[in-house]
C-alpha positions as CSV (number, residue, x, y, z in Angstrom):
1,X,4.1,11.8,11.2
2,X,2.4,14.8,12.4
3,X,1.2,15.3,8.7
4,X,-0.6,11.8,8.9
5,X,-2.3,12.7,12.2
6,X,-4.3,15.3,10.3
7,X,-6.4,12.3,9.3
8,X,-7.6,11.7,13.0
9,X,-9.9,14.8,12.7
10,X,-13.0,12.4,12.4
11,X,-12.1,10.9,15.8
12,X,-11.9,14.2,17.7
13,X,-14.8,13.5,20.2
14,X,-13.3,9.9,21.3
15,X,-9.7,11.4,21.4
16,X,-11.2,14.2,23.7
17,X,-12.8,11.5,26.0
18,X,-9.6,9.6,26.0
19,X,-7.7,12.7,27.2
20,X,-10.3,13.4,29.9
21,X,-10.2,9.7,31.1
22,X,-6.4,9.6,31.1
23,X,-6.3,12.9,33.1
24,X,-8.8,11.5,35.7
25,X,-6.8,8.2,35.9
26,X,-3.6,10.1,36.2
27,X,-5.1,12.4,39.0
28,X,-6.3,9.4,40.8
29,X,-3.0,7.5,40.7
30,X,-1.2,10.7,42.0
31,X,-3.7,11.1,44.8
32,X,-3.2,7.4,46.0
33,X,0.4,8.0,47.7
34,X,-0.8,11.0,49.6
35,X,-3.8,9.0,51.0
36,X,-1.4,6.2,51.9
37,X,1.0,8.7,53.6
38,X,-2.0,10.1,55.7
39,X,-3.0,6.4,56.8
40,X,0.7,5.9,58.0
41,X,1.2,9.4,59.7
42,X,-2.1,9.9,61.1
43,X,-3.8,6.5,61.4
44,X,-1.0,4.0,62.1
45,X,1.2,6.4,64.3
46,X,-1.8,7.5,66.4
47,X,-3.4,4.0,66.3
48,X,-6.7,5.7,64.9
49,X,-8.4,2.5,63.3
50,X,-11.5,4.4,62.2
51,X,-9.4,6.8,60.4
52,X,-7.4,4.0,58.7
53,X,-10.8,2.3,57.6
54,X,-12.2,5.6,56.4
55,X,-9.1,6.6,54.2
56,X,-8.6,2.8,53.2
57,X,-12.1,2.7,51.7
58,X,-11.7,6.1,49.9
59,X,-8.3,4.6,48.4
60,X,-10.4,1.6,47.1
61,X,-13.0,3.9,45.7
62,X,-10.2,6.0,44.0
63,X,-8.4,2.9,42.7
64,X,-11.8,1.6,41.3
65,X,-12.4,5.0,39.5
66,X,-8.9,4.7,38.2
67,X,-9.5,1.2,36.7
68,X,-12.7,2.3,35.0
69,X,-10.9,5.2,33.4
70,X,-8.0,2.9,32.2
71,X,-10.3,0.3,30.8
72,X,-12.6,2.7,28.9
73,X,-9.5,4.9,27.7
74,X,-7.7,1.7,26.4
75,X,-10.9,0.7,24.7
76,X,-11.5,4.0,22.9
77,X,-7.8,4.4,22.1
78,X,-7.6,1.0,20.3
79,X,-10.9,1.8,18.4
80,X,-9.5,5.2,17.3
81,X,-6.1,3.6,16.3
82,X,-7.7,0.9,14.4
83,X,-10.1,3.1,12.7
84,X,-7.3,5.4,11.9
85,X,-5.3,2.6,10.2
86,X,-8.4,1.5,8.2
87,X,-9.0,5.1,7.0
88,X,-5.2,5.5,6.1
89,X,-5.2,2.2,4.2
90,X,-8.3,3.3,2.3
91,X,-6.6,6.7,1.6
92,X,-3.5,5.2,0.4
93,X,-5.1,2.6,-1.8
94,X,-7.5,5.1,-3.4
95,X,-4.6,7.5,-4.1
96,X,-2.4,4.6,-5.6
97,X,-5.5,3.7,-7.9
98,X,-5.1,7.0,-9.5
99,X,-1.3,6.5,-10.3
100,X,-0.4,6.3,-13.8
101,X,2.0,3.3,-14.9
102,X,4.9,5.6,-14.5
103,X,4.4,6.0,-10.6
104,X,3.9,2.4,-10.3
105,X,7.3,1.7,-12.1
106,X,8.9,4.3,-9.8
107,X,7.8,3.1,-6.4
108,X,7.5,-0.6,-7.2
109,X,4.6,-2.9,-6.6
110,X,6.2,-4.8,-3.8
111,X,7.1,-1.5,-2.0
112,X,3.5,-0.2,-2.3
113,X,2.2,-3.7,-0.8
114,X,4.7,-3.1,2.3
115,X,3.7,0.5,2.7
116,X,-0.1,-0.4,2.6
117,X,0.3,-3.2,5.0
118,X,3.3,-3.1,7.4
119,X,3.9,0.6,7.4
120,X,0.4,1.6,8.2
121,X,0.2,-1.1,11.0
122,X,3.3,0.5,12.5
123,X,1.5,3.9,12.4
124,X,-1.7,2.3,13.7
125,X,0.3,0.6,16.7
126,X,2.1,3.9,17.6
127,X,-1.2,5.9,17.6
128,X,-2.7,3.4,20.0
129,X,0.6,3.8,22.2
130,X,0.5,7.5,22.0
131,X,-3.0,7.6,23.3
132,X,-2.3,5.3,26.1
133,X,1.1,6.2,27.2
134,X,2.3,9.5,25.5
135,X,-0.6,11.4,27.1
136,X,-0.5,9.8,30.6
137,X,3.3,9.8,30.8
138,X,3.8,13.6,30.8
139,X,0.8,13.9,33.1
140,X,2.4,11.4,35.6
141,X,5.8,12.8,35.3
142,X,4.7,16.4,35.9
143,X,2.1,15.6,38.5
144,X,4.7,13.4,40.3
145,X,7.3,16.2,40.4
146,X,4.8,18.7,41.8
147,X,3.5,16.2,44.6
148,X,7.1,15.1,45.4
149,X,8.0,18.8,45.8
150,X,4.9,19.3,48.1
151,X,6.2,16.2,50.3
152,X,9.7,17.3,50.7
153,X,11.5,20.1,48.7
154,X,14.9,19.3,49.9
155,X,14.8,15.7,49.0
156,X,13.7,16.7,45.4
157,X,17.2,17.4,44.4
158,X,17.6,13.6,43.6
159,X,14.8,14.2,40.9
160,X,16.8,17.2,39.4
161,X,19.9,14.8,39.1
162,X,18.1,11.7,37.7
163,X,15.7,13.1,35.1
164,X,18.6,14.6,32.8
165,X,20.5,11.4,33.0
166,X,17.4,9.4,31.8
167,X,16.5,11.8,29.0
168,X,20.1,11.8,27.8
169,X,20.1,7.9,27.7
170,X,16.8,7.8,26.0
171,X,17.8,10.3,23.4
172,X,21.3,8.7,22.7
173,X,19.6,5.1,22.2
174,X,16.8,6.4,20.1
175,X,19.0,8.4,17.9
176,X,21.6,5.5,17.4
177,X,18.4,3.1,16.6
178,X,16.7,5.4,13.9
179,X,18.9,4.7,10.8
180,X,18.3,1.0,11.3
181,X,14.5,1.3,11.8
182,X,14.6,3.1,8.2
183,X,16.8,0.4,6.8
184,X,14.4,-2.5,8.2
185,X,11.5,-1.1,6.1
186,X,13.5,-1.2,3.0
187,X,14.7,-4.7,3.7
188,X,11.0,-5.8,4.4
189,X,10.3,-4.2,0.7
190,X,13.2,-6.7,-0.5
191,X,11.8,-9.7,1.1
192,X,8.3,-8.9,-0.3
193,X,9.8,-8.4,-3.8
194,X,11.7,-11.8,-3.7
195,X,8.6,-13.7,-2.3
196,X,6.3,-12.1,-5.0
197,X,8.6,-13.1,-7.6
198,X,9.2,-16.6,-6.4
199,X,5.2,-17.2,-5.9
200,X,4.3,-15.6,-9.2
201,X,7.2,-17.4,-11.2
202,X,7.0,-20.7,-9.5
203,X,6.5,-22.5,-12.8
204,X,9.5,-21.0,-14.3
205,X,11.6,-21.6,-11.3
206,X,10.9,-25.3,-11.3
207,X,11.0,-25.7,-15.0
208,X,14.7,-24.6,-14.8
209,X,15.6,-26.2,-11.5
210,X,16.1,-22.8,-9.9
211,X,14.7,-23.8,-6.6
212,X,17.8,-23.8,-4.8
213,X,19.0,-20.4,-6.2
214,X,15.7,-18.8,-5.2
215,X,16.0,-20.2,-1.8
216,X,19.5,-18.8,-1.6
217,X,17.9,-15.3,-2.5
218,X,15.3,-15.5,0.0
219,X,17.7,-16.6,2.6
220,X,20.1,-13.7,1.8
221,X,17.3,-11.1,1.9
222,X,15.9,-12.7,5.1
223,X,19.3,-12.8,6.9
224,X,19.9,-9.2,5.8
225,X,16.6,-8.1,7.6
226,X,17.5,-10.5,10.5
227,X,20.9,-8.9,11.1
228,X,19.5,-5.4,11.0
229,X,16.7,-6.3,13.4
230,X,19.4,-7.8,15.7
231,X,21.5,-4.7,15.5
232,X,18.6,-2.5,16.3
233,X,17.4,-4.6,19.2
234,X,20.9,-4.8,20.7
235,X,20.9,-1.0,20.8
236,X,17.3,-0.9,22.3
237,X,18.2,-3.6,24.7
238,X,20.4,-1.1,26.7
239,X,17.3,0.9,27.4
240,X,15.7,-1.2,30.1
241,X,18.9,-2.1,32.1
242,X,20.0,1.6,32.1
243,X,16.4,2.5,33.2
244,X,16.4,-0.3,36.0
245,X,19.9,0.8,37.3
246,X,18.9,4.4,37.6
247,X,15.7,3.5,39.3
248,X,17.4,1.3,41.9
249,X,20.2,3.8,42.6
250,X,17.5,6.5,42.9
251,X,15.6,4.3,45.3
252,X,18.5,3.8,47.4
253,X,19.5,7.6,47.3
254,X,15.9,8.5,48.5
255,X,15.8,6.0,51.3
256,X,19.3,6.9,52.4
257,X,18.8,10.8,52.6
258,X,15.1,10.3,53.6
259,X,16.2,8.3,56.5
260,X,18.6,11.1,57.6
261,X,15.8,13.7,57.4
262,X,13.5,11.4,59.4
263,X,16.1,11.0,61.9
264,X,16.5,14.7,62.3
265,X,12.9,15.2,62.6
266,X,12.4,17.0,59.2
267,X,10.3,14.3,57.7
268,X,7.8,11.6,58.5
269,X,7.9,7.9,57.6
270,X,4.6,8.3,55.6
271,X,5.8,11.4,53.7
272,X,8.9,9.4,52.8
273,X,7.0,6.5,51.5
274,X,4.6,8.8,49.4
275,X,7.8,10.6,48.1
276,X,9.4,7.3,47.0
277,X,6.0,6.3,45.2
278,X,5.9,9.7,43.5
279,X,9.6,9.3,42.3
280,X,8.7,5.7,41.1
281,X,5.7,7.1,39.2
282,X,8.0,9.7,37.6
283,X,10.5,6.9,36.8
284,X,7.8,4.7,35.3
285,X,6.5,7.6,33.2
286,X,9.9,7.9,31.7
287,X,10.0,4.2,31.0
288,X,6.8,4.6,29.3
289,X,8.4,7.2,27.2
290,X,11.4,5.1,26.6
291,X,9.1,2.4,25.3
292,X,7.6,4.9,23.0
293,X,10.9,5.7,21.7
294,X,11.3,1.9,21.0
295,X,8.3,2.1,18.5
296,X,8.7,5.9,17.3
297,X,11.6,5.6,15.1
298,X,10.4,2.8,13.1
299,X,6.9,4.4,13.1
300,X,8.6,7.5,11.8
301,X,10.3,5.7,9.1
302,X,7.1,4.3,8.0
303,X,5.3,7.6,8.2
304,X,7.9,9.0,5.9
305,X,7.3,6.1,3.3
306,X,3.6,6.6,3.5
307,X,3.6,10.4,3.0
308,X,5.8,9.6,0.0
309,X,3.2,7.6,-1.5
310,X,0.4,10.3,-0.8
311,X,2.7,13.0,-1.9
312,X,3.5,11.4,-5.2
313,X,1.0,12.9,-7.6
314,X,0.1,11.2,-10.8
315,X,1.5,12.9,-14.0
316,X,-1.9,12.3,-15.6
317,X,-4.4,14.9,-14.4
318,X,-8.1,14.8,-15.4
319,X,-9.6,18.1,-16.8
320,X,-12.4,19.9,-15.0
321,X,-14.8,19.2,-17.9
322,X,-14.7,16.8,-20.8
323,X,-14.0,18.6,-24.2
324,X,-17.0,18.2,-26.7
325,X,-16.6,15.3,-29.1
326,X,-17.1,15.7,-32.8
327,X,-16.7,12.1,-33.9
328,X,-17.7,8.5,-32.8
329,X,-15.1,5.8,-32.5
330,X,-12.1,7.4,-34.0
331,X,-8.6,7.1,-32.9
332,X,-5.9,9.4,-34.3
333,X,-2.1,9.5,-33.6
334,X,-0.5,12.9,-34.6
335,X,3.4,12.9,-34.5
336,X,3.4,11.0,-31.2
337,X,6.6,10.6,-29.4
338,X,7.0,8.7,-26.0
339,X,9.8,7.9,-23.8
340,X,9.8,5.8,-20.5
341,X,11.5,7.3,-17.4
342,X,15.2,7.0,-17.5
343,X,15.3,5.7,-21.2
344,X,18.0,7.0,-23.3
345,X,15.8,7.0,-26.4
346,X,12.1,7.3,-27.1
347,X,10.1,4.0,-27.2
348,X,8.2,5.4,-30.2
349,X,8.6,8.5,-32.2
350,X,6.8,10.3,-35.1
351,X,3.8,8.0,-35.0
352,X,1.0,9.3,-37.2
353,X,-1.9,7.3,-38.2
354,X,-5.9,7.3,-37.7
355,X,-8.4,4.4,-37.4
356,X,-12.2,4.9,-37.7
357,X,-15.4,2.8,-37.0
358,X,-15.9,-0.4,-39.1
359,X,-12.0,-0.7,-39.6
360,X,-9.6,-3.1,-38.2
361,X,-6.2,-1.6,-37.7
362,X,-3.4,-4.0,-37.0
363,X,0.1,-3.2,-35.6
364,X,2.9,-5.6,-36.2
365,X,6.8,-5.4,-35.7
366,X,9.6,-7.2,-33.9
367,X,10.0,-7.5,-30.3
368,X,10.6,-4.1,-28.7
369,X,9.5,-2.1,-31.6
370,X,6.9,-0.2,-29.6
371,X,3.6,-2.0,-30.4
372,X,2.2,-2.3,-26.8
373,X,3.6,1.1,-26.1
374,X,1.2,2.8,-28.8
375,X,-1.7,0.7,-27.5
376,X,-1.2,1.9,-23.9
377,X,-1.2,5.4,-24.9
378,X,-5.0,5.2,-26.1
379,X,-6.5,4.5,-22.7
380,X,-3.9,7.0,-21.4
381,X,-1.9,4.8,-19.2
382,X,1.0,7.0,-20.1
383,X,1.0,10.6,-21.4
384,X,2.9,11.4,-24.6
385,X,6.0,13.7,-24.5
386,X,5.0,15.5,-27.8
387,X,2.3,15.1,-30.3
388,X,-1.2,14.2,-29.5
389,X,-3.4,11.1,-29.2
390,X,-7.0,11.8,-30.1
391,X,-10.1,9.8,-29.5
392,X,-13.3,11.1,-31.3
393,X,-11.4,14.2,-32.4
394,X,-10.4,15.2,-28.8
395,X,-7.1,15.0,-27.3
396,X,-7.2,12.2,-24.5
397,X,-5.7,14.8,-22.2
398,X,-8.9,16.9,-22.4
399,X,-11.0,13.9,-21.5
400,X,-11.3,12.4,-17.9
401,X,-9.9,9.0,-17.7
402,X,-13.0,7.4,-16.5
403,X,-15.0,8.8,-19.6
404,X,-12.2,7.8,-22.0
405,X,-11.9,4.3,-20.8
406,X,-15.7,3.8,-20.9
407,X,-15.2,3.9,-24.7
408,X,-12.6,1.2,-24.8
409,X,-12.6,-2.5,-24.6
410,X,-9.0,-3.6,-23.7
411,X,-7.6,-7.1,-23.7
412,X,-4.0,-7.0,-22.4
413,X,-1.1,-8.8,-23.7
414,X,-1.0,-10.8,-20.4
415,X,-4.5,-12.1,-19.6
416,X,-5.5,-11.3,-16.1
417,X,-8.3,-12.9,-14.2
418,X,-9.6,-12.2,-10.7
419,X,-10.8,-14.4,-8.1
420,X,-14.4,-15.4,-8.6
421,X,-16.7,-17.1,-10.9
422,X,-16.4,-17.1,-14.8
423,X,-19.5,-14.9,-15.1
424,X,-18.2,-12.3,-12.5
425,X,-15.0,-12.2,-14.6
426,X,-16.8,-11.5,-17.9
427,X,-19.1,-9.0,-16.0
428,X,-16.0,-7.0,-14.8
429,X,-16.3,-5.3,-18.2
430,X,-19.9,-4.3,-17.8
431,X,-21.2,-4.8,-14.2
432,X,-25.0,-4.9,-15.0
433,X,-24.6,-7.3,-17.9
434,X,-27.5,-9.7,-18.2
435,X,-26.9,-13.5,-18.3
436,X,-27.7,-13.3,-22.0
437,X,-25.0,-10.8,-22.8
438,X,-22.4,-12.7,-20.7
439,X,-23.2,-16.0,-22.6
440,X,-23.1,-14.1,-26.0
441,X,-19.8,-12.7,-25.3
442,X,-18.3,-16.0,-24.3
443,X,-19.8,-17.4,-27.5
444,X,-18.2,-15.0,-29.7
445,X,-15.0,-15.3,-27.7
446,X,-15.1,-19.0,-28.4
447,X,-15.2,-19.8,-24.7
448,X,-18.6,-21.6,-24.5
449,X,-17.0,-25.1,-25.3
450,X,-14.7,-25.2,-22.2
451,X,-17.2,-23.3,-20.1
452,X,-19.7,-26.0,-20.7
453,X,-17.3,-28.8,-19.8
454,X,-17.0,-27.3,-16.3
455,X,-19.1,-28.6,-13.6
456,X,-20.6,-25.4,-12.5
457,X,-20.5,-23.8,-16.0
458,X,-20.6,-20.0,-15.6
459,X,-20.6,-20.3,-12.0
460,X,-17.3,-22.3,-11.8
461,X,-14.7,-20.5,-9.7
462,X,-11.6,-19.1,-11.2
463,X,-8.8,-19.4,-8.7
464,X,-6.3,-16.5,-8.0
465,X,-4.4,-15.5,-11.0
466,X,-6.6,-18.0,-13.2
467,X,-4.3,-20.9,-12.4
468,X,-7.1,-23.5,-12.9
469,X,-7.5,-22.5,-16.7
470,X,-5.1,-22.7,-19.6
471,X,-3.4,-19.6,-21.2
472,X,-5.7,-20.0,-24.2
473,X,-8.8,-20.1,-21.9
474,X,-7.8,-17.0,-20.0
475,X,-7.3,-15.1,-23.3
476,X,-10.7,-16.1,-24.4
477,X,-12.3,-15.0,-21.1
478,X,-10.5,-11.7,-21.4
479,X,-11.7,-11.1,-24.8
480,X,-15.2,-12.0,-23.6
481,X,-14.7,-9.4,-20.7
482,X,-14.1,-6.6,-23.4
483,X,-17.0,-7.7,-25.9
484,X,-19.6,-7.7,-23.1
485,X,-19.0,-4.0,-22.8
486,X,-19.8,-3.2,-26.4
487,X,-17.2,-0.3,-26.6
488,X,-16.5,2.1,-29.4
489,X,-13.0,1.1,-29.6
490,X,-11.6,-2.5,-29.1
491,X,-7.9,-3.0,-28.2
492,X,-6.4,-6.6,-28.7
493,X,-2.8,-6.4,-27.4
494,X,-1.3,-9.6,-28.9
495,X,-4.6,-11.3,-27.4
496,X,-4.5,-14.3,-29.7
497,X,-1.0,-15.6,-29.1
498,X,-2.1,-18.5,-27.0
499,X,-4.9,-19.8,-29.5
500,X,-4.4,-22.4,-31.9
501,X,-4.7,-21.5,-35.6
502,X,-8.4,-22.9,-35.8
503,X,-9.7,-21.0,-32.8
504,X,-7.8,-18.0,-34.0
505,X,-9.5,-18.2,-37.3
506,X,-13.0,-18.8,-35.9
507,X,-12.6,-16.0,-33.2
508,X,-11.6,-13.4,-35.9
509,X,-14.5,-14.3,-38.1
510,X,-16.9,-14.1,-35.1
511,X,-15.4,-10.6,-34.1
512,X,-16.1,-9.3,-37.6
513,X,-19.9,-9.4,-37.1
514,X,-19.5,-8.2,-33.3
515,X,-17.3,-5.2,-33.9
516,X,-18.6,-4.1,-37.4
517,X,-19.5,-0.7,-36.1
518,X,-16.6,-0.2,-33.8
519,X,-12.9,0.7,-34.3
520,X,-10.7,-2.3,-33.8
521,X,-7.0,-2.2,-33.1
522,X,-5.1,-5.5,-33.1
523,X,-1.5,-6.0,-32.0
524,X,0.0,-9.3,-33.2
525,X,2.9,-11.4,-33.8
526,X,1.3,-13.8,-36.3
527,X,1.0,-12.4,-39.9
528,X,-2.1,-14.7,-40.4
529,X,-3.9,-12.8,-37.6
530,X,-3.4,-9.4,-39.5
531,X,-3.4,-10.2,-43.2
532,X,-7.2,-9.5,-43.5
533,X,-6.9,-6.2,-41.6
534,X,-8.0,-3.0,-43.4
535,X,-4.9,-1.3,-42.4
536,X,-1.5,-2.6,-41.2
537,X,1.0,-0.6,-39.3
538,X,4.5,-2.0,-39.5
539,X,7.0,-0.7,-36.7
540,X,10.5,-1.0,-36.7
541,X,12.6,0.4,-33.6
542,X,9.8,2.7,-32.6
543,X,9.2,4.2,-36.0
544,X,6.5,3.6,-38.6
545,X,8.2,1.5,-41.3
546,X,5.0,1.2,-43.6
547,X,1.2,1.7,-43.5
548,X,-1.1,-0.2,-45.8
549,X,-3.0,-3.5,-46.7
550,X,-1.1,-6.8,-46.8
551,X,-0.9,-6.4,-50.6
552,X,0.5,-3.0,-50.5
553,X,3.0,-3.7,-47.8
554,X,4.4,-6.7,-49.6
555,X,5.2,-4.6,-52.5
556,X,6.5,-1.4,-50.6
557,X,7.8,-2.4,-47.3
558,X,11.0,-4.4,-46.7
559,X,10.5,-4.9,-42.9
560,X,7.1,-6.4,-43.6
561,X,8.2,-8.7,-46.2
562,X,10.9,-10.1,-43.9
563,X,8.3,-10.8,-41.2
564,X,6.0,-12.5,-43.6
565,X,8.7,-14.7,-45.2
566,X,9.9,-15.6,-41.8
567,X,6.3,-17.0,-40.9
568,X,4.8,-18.1,-44.1
569,X,5.9,-20.6,-46.8
570,X,6.1,-19.3,-50.4
571,X,2.9,-21.1,-51.5
572,X,1.1,-19.2,-48.6
573,X,2.6,-16.0,-49.5
574,X,1.7,-16.4,-53.2
């Protein structure tokens, strides 16, 4: 947690002010029992009313100053805590954005959401608590001990006995609770995972009548978290009763032995009252510390998880400078091999091919043959294990990710739209695109028909996840988003699968004119989509089974012939 607190450096000034105000508040509260003792021993005993009024008024002034210090310090501590939480969320989010897909796969999306929200909230809350309590509690405890010793040294042996008992109880309870707090954060991850899967897959769940099964999954995850929370709260529930028992027994002991000392003439009534208040202040400061220990174990577990995110460095690093380019719009794979983390065999191996401007290169193959993997290596979502991927004659590892991806127009296998208007979604590819460029991209992507039918046209709002448009409409908007960028390299990762044959044919025809000077790579399942490509790469179990035109492959590649015969009739093949 101390590692995270280094991020409090911008708040040094308000923290210093809080420390000063807390010190003033603590000194004021420590001074009040002494003033009350003077009122009793000097004012009431001697029936000196002017003295009582004078000291009483001074007590009110001290109490007012203490109140002002408390209000301002609480305000500043809350402001610092919330600002710290905001900065930490920004830092975590910015760091996660630099992750490669490998790190996302490792930590998990649901866990990253929990760490960015719930875990940081725990740290934010403990920061506020520390500034309010963790600073004032030691001051009150140490100051109370000094003032109590000043009032009566002999009676202070009660404090010597009590403090170790309380400290030991707090340590034992907090130590027992720590493992459960760590487990709770993981169980919150599990709930987030289940909820996320249920909300994103609601159509599939209902289509297969698995609602009850998903309810059971959530109930089990929820019950697991609840059981752990009950266990930890049962442990922490011992804290307050133990504190109250010790406090009450301490009060009895002080009054008992204090009464004996008063009877012997070694102590005055006011001093006993002040001594009792100082001991109560010491006890309450320890209760404040115990409240901290209720939150500290969980915050510590959260801090470990946040540090894990911040300490996880992407295995994709940008070079200091971009290597000079020698070509324009070229993509080359040179004996590329890549494996996913934990996989027994490479996803692709020995891949070698090149693609240049004005050419359409299609990649086809069975499910799991490595088509999308190859595509993901071009914008450097992953780094290769061996070989090299070159763009414009330069290894992608020698180019910054931002510079590399500015050359690519990428249409993913699963069309993703964002909350906002249709125009905003298309401009996601080029922020400063004019209205004319947006309309032209939509026209080429064959999206103008359904956009025109919408009430607000290009200003129509896309709901979260694009649920108010069909799969084919989402794909066309995704294609328009890539087209408006006018990149050197177009990547279509099975981006025509949701289109009917007529729209598919019209779109491919329109793309020919639009992408004439660019390099086009298409991953497809349909033979009809790739037949006219300048180069077709056939993959089989992660390896290249053949490269050539449709006509060449029909005579040289058995795998391609099998794919064609499974999709086309004999008349179409002929």
